[in-house]
N, C-alpha and C positions, 0 to 999 in steps of 0.2 A: 594668461591675461587675468587681471584682478579688477574688480568693480566694487564700488561702495554704494550702498542703498538698494532697497528693494521696491518694486512697484506694488506687490501684493503678497500677503501671507494667507494661505487658506489650508487649514489642516496640516498635513505633512508636506505641502507644496509651497514653493516660493516662486515668484515671477520676477525676472530681471529684464530691464529694458536696455536698449543700446548695446546689445552684445554683438561682437564681430567674430566670425569664424568658429562659432560653437558647433559641435557635432552631436548627433543623436547618440545617446548612451554614454556620453563623455562624463568622466568623473569630475565632480565639482566639490569644493570645500566651502561650506557656508559657515562662517565664523568658526572654522576648525572642524565642523561636522561634515562627514562624508555624505555626498548626494550624487544624483545621477540625472542627466538631462533626459527628460521623457517627451519633450515636445519643443519644436522650434517653429516660430512663425515670423519670418523676416528677421528683425533684430531683437525679437522677444523670445526668451528661453524660459521654459517651465522646468523647475528642478524638484525632484523628489528627494527630500532630506531624510536619510535613514534614521538619524538620531532624534527626529522630531523637531518642531520649530518653537518649542517653549522657550521664552526668554529673548527671542529675536525681535529686533525693532526695524521699522522700515527705513529710518533715516541713516543709521550708522553701521548696518550689518555689512561685513566685507565678504565678497563672493569671489573665489579664485577658480578659474577654469584650468584644469591641469593638462588638457590635451591627451590624456590617457583614458583607458577603458578598464572596467572591472576585470581583474585577472586573479588567478589563484596560483600560489606557489605550490609546486607539485614535486614529490619524490615519494619513495616508499616509506619515508619517515612519517607520513601522515597516518599510517596504521598505528593503532593504539593511542590516538590523540583525540582530544575533545576541543571543538571550536565553537565560537558563537555563530550567530546567524549570518555574519559577514566574513566567516572563515578566519577570524582572529583567534589565536590560541587562548583557550579558557582554562587550561589545566596547570598553568604556572610553569610549563616546561620550556618556554621560549619559542622563538620562531622556528619554522621548518626550513631545513636546508633545501634550496630549490634546485632541482635538476633542470626544470623548465617552468615557465609561466604560461598560462593558457587562459583565454577569455572564457567567461562563464556561460555564454549563450550557445556554445557548441557551433558546429558547422552543419550545413545542409548535407544530408546523406542521400546519395543516389540510390533509389530503391533496388536497382539490380545488384548493389553491393551487399544487400541483406541476405543472410542465409536463413532458410525456413527453420524455425525451432522444432526440434524433435526429441532430444533426450529429456527424460523426466527428472524432476528433483524429488527425492524422497523426503517429505517433511516430517514423517513420523506420525501423522494424523490419518486415521482410516478414512474419515469423511472426505479429506482432500485427496489423498493418494488413490483411494478407490473410486471416487465418484466425480471429483473436480480436479483432476490431476494437474499439478503445476509443472510447466515445461520450461526448461532452461532457455532464457531469452524472452520469456513471456512477460506481459504486464497484466497482473491479476489483482484487482483491488478488493479490499474488504469493506463491505457496506455494513456499517454498524449504527448504534444509537447510544446516547448517553447512558451510562450505567452498565453497559455490556463489556465483557472482558476482551475487547479487541487488542489492547496493548499486550495483555498476557499472551494471547494467541500469536501475535506478530513476533514477540520476543522469543517464544518457544520455537517458532518456525525458523527464525534466524539461527538459533543455536543448533537445532536438530538437522537443518539442511546442510550444515557444515560438517557434522560428525556421523550422521546416520547413513545407512545404506543396506544393501541386500546382496550377498555374495552370489546369489543365483541370477542376478540381473546384470546387464551390460552397462547400465547407466549409473556408474558409481560417482559419488561426489569427488571433485578434484581436490588434491591436497592444497592447491593454490586457490583457496576460497576466502572471500572477504565480505564483510558486511559494511554498508554505508547507511547510517541512520541519520535522518534529517527530521527534526521536530520543529513544528511551527505553532507557536502560541500555546504550548503545553504547560502544565503546572510543574512545580519543582519536584513533587513527590513522584510524578510520572517519569520525569527525566532520571531521577535517582533509581527508580525501579529498573529501567532499561540498563543503566550503568551497572547495577548490582547483578542482574541476570547475566550480562555479558562477562563480568569479572568472575563470578562464581563458576561459570561453565568453562572457563579457560579460553573464551573466544575474544576477550577484550583486545589482545595483542594484534588481532587481525580485523579490528573494527575501527571505523572512522565515525565520529559523532559530531553533528552540527545541531546546536541547541539554540533556538529562538524561543525564549520563555514568554509566558503570558504577560509579564510586566516589562518586557522589552518593547522597543518601538515597533508598532505594527508594520511600518514601511519596510523593515528588514525582511519581512516574510516573503516578499516577492523575489528576493535574491537567494534566500536560503536553499530551496530545492535545486536551483541552478548551480550553486557552489557544490552541493552534494553530488549532482550528476556529472559535473566536471571532474571531480575526484574519482567517481566510478569509471568514467570513460578512460581516464589515465591508467587506472589499475587494470582494467579489462583489456584495453587495446594496445597498451605499451608494455605492461608487466605480466600479461597472460593470466590474470586472475579471473575466476568465475565470481562475479560480484552480485550480491543480493542487496537491493536498495529498498529501504523501508521509509516511506514518506508519511508522516502523521502530524497534524490532521489536515487533509486537503480542504476540509470545510473552512478552517481558519484562513487558509491561503485564499480561497475564493471570496470570502467575506472581506478580506483586505483589498482584493481587486475591486469589489463593489464600492468600498469606502473611497478608494483613490479615484475611481471613475466618477463618483458623485462630486468629489472635490474639484475635478476638472470640468464639471458642468456638462458631461457627456449625456446623450440621450439614453435612458436606461432601457434594458430589455426585460426578459421575464423576471418577475419578483425583484426588480431593481438591479439585477446583475448586468454587467456590460455585454453588449452584443458580440464582442470579440472573445468572450470567455472560452468558447469552444476552441478557437485556434490557440489561445494562450495555454489552456490545459494540454492541448496536443503537443505544443512545443516542449512540454515536460515529459509526458507519457511516451512520446515517440522516440525518446532517447534510449529506450530499452532495446535490446536485441543482440544479434550476432552479426559481425561484419565478415565478409568474405576475406580469407587470408589471415584472419586474426584468430588466435587460439582462445582468447577470453570471451566472456559474455556478460551481459547486464540483464538481470531479472528484476522487475519492479513489483513491489507490493505496496501500493498506496492505500492508506486508511482514511476513510471519511465517515463522519457521523451524520446520518441523514436527519436534517431538521424535521422535527415532528414525526420521525420514523416514516417519512414519505419518500418512497423509492422513485416517485415521479418528479421530485424536486429537481431544479435545474442542475445542481451539482452532481448527484448520482446519475441523473439522466444523461448528461453530456459525457460523464466519465464512462458510462456503459457503452456509448457509441464509439469511443476512441479505443478502449482497452479490449482485451480478448477474453471477456467473461467477467464474473464477479463471484465473490464469496459473501453470502448474505447471512448475517447473524440474527437469531430469533430471540425475542424477549420471552416468548412462551416456553421455549426449551430451557432458557436460562433460569426461569422460575421453577422449572422441574428439577434443577440441579444438574442438568446435562452440561458437560464441558468437553470440547468446545460446542457452544450452542449454534451449530451451523445448520441452517435450513437448506437442505440439499435440493429441494424442488425448484425454488427460484434461482439457485446458484448454478453456474455452469462454467466450463472451461472450453473455449472454442478450439483450442489447439490439442485437446485431450486425445481426440481420435487418431492423431498422427504421432502421438508420443507414447502410446501403450501398445500392448500386444507382444507377440513372440520375440521380437528383436529388442524390446525395451523393458517390459515388465514380465508378464507371463502370457501364454497363448490364451488362457481362459479369462483374462482380465476384461476384455470388451463385453463378452457375453454375461459375465457375472455382474458387471456394472449395470447393464441394461435390465437384467432381471431385478436387481435391487430397486432401481428407479421405478419400474413398473409396479412392483409389489407395494412399495411405500406410497406411491401415488394412489393406488387402489385403497390402501389403508386410510389415507387422509380423507378420501371421499366417504369411506365408511364412517369415520369419526364425525364428519359433517352430518351424515344421515342420522347417526345415533344422537346427536345433539338436538335433533328435531323430533324423532319418534321414540327415543329412549332405547337403551341397550336390550331391554327385555323383549322387544319386538324384532330384533335382528335375527337373521338366519344363522345357521351353523357356520357356513362359510364366512359370513360377515364377522362373526365372533372370532374366528380363526384369524381373519385379517386384522382385527383390533389387537389381538395378542401379538401378531407379528410386528406391528408398529411399536408396541412397548418394548419388545425384545430388540428391535433394530436400534432404538434410541439408547437403551441401556447397555447393550453389548457391543454395537458397532460404532455409534456416534460417541458415546461417553468414554473418556479416558482420564485417568488421573494426571494431575500436573506432573511434568517430567517423564510421563510414560511415552516412550517412542516405539512405534511398531514398524517393522519392515513391510514391504508390499506383500511378501508371502504370508506373514501373519494376518494382515488385513484381509486378504482373499480367503484365508482359512476361516476366519470369523464370519465372513459373508456367506460362505458355503454352509457353515453350521446352522445359519438361520433357516436354511431350506431343508434341514434334516430333522427327523423325528427326535423328540427329547422327552425326558421323564415328565410324567404328569404331576400336577399339583392340585390342591383342593380348588384353587381359583380356576384352573382349566376345567375341572369337573363341573363347576357352576356354570361355565360357558357352553359346555357341550354335553349332549346326552349319550352320544355313542362312545362307549368305553374303549373301543378299538381304534378310534380315529386319532391319529397323532395330532398334538396341539401345537400351535404357535408357528406354523410354517406352511408354505405352499410347496407341496412335495410333487415333483415331476413324476 
């Protein structure tokens, strides 16, 4: 059905009166621009126009209701391709040959069909593999802030998760590994960085990229992660790939939701975000996992920049409720030159306990991780005390604790870019932190007992 004239234009939304037979989520073409029905009230339809409403007029704009819904063309040819935020080819290689078409909103999954994630993914980073272990099928977000290297970290995880492993462990990466990368509102230099990293590492041929740039219409961003997850579900559950999905930046996505909610005149919730943002984010995050009877899996690493570095902000707060942990980046560690600047104490992986140990990593892994957490937590308390009373008034044990913290950050947390460690190497470094080491003049200044080993808690 085709109509002429609009009742109202508000932001990226248009209102059409006298509509018959329209359906929620139906595809609409507004003067040739693709849109989607997001609300129906009697014969009034509210349409979200992905391309924006600039240049449209109330009196002569033509609106065509297609009777179809947003779908994606799917086949293994999507690997090695770059698409825009609406899954249109952006690399000049033409359309994808479609083995099938699939709606982008996914289908409801019976919880009993889910398989509990257990096998770990070796990311090559000691901080993650040793203390915040990523499990295949998990959703583990990165909480970051402006200026921190979250993009660099995510790109390196994507590359290393596909090629790294440890022959002494049973959880080796599958040769059928793929990366689905979805960008929402990012700068061109960031998109080019990811493309370059994937290409130089030899991973581009098994990567699918969806790019909604900062200068693209914001309305596209609500569809971009759903196109990406539709591609991931096809590769995982139809083609038996283990898929790693990177979504960046979920803050841009949430802010687009707020903008659209405001345009629709909805009652705002916390900080102006819509009250349904929790369920909306859950509809994205809950598409990760492993299905019973399927050989593939979907692991999600959403990236979000915390506004004002506030972890209690609604976006990280709601994300933390839905996902199985978080990786928190620290500006203080970044300023020290530590890469990756992962703050391990507020970070956690809720599935870690069931994906490590003798059958997955090593028998000593759980105990070693617990000792590291305890020792570093004590060292952070000592640092707080030293900032009040000064290091000169600290006890010998407290000076040893401070030295441990410095060694932990420099030897365990810090890695050079492209340095990938196996889980065995990670645990060896961790164990060395608890062993005596050669003294230095700095150690002598901290301790009076020449026979006391410095820099570690020795059992």
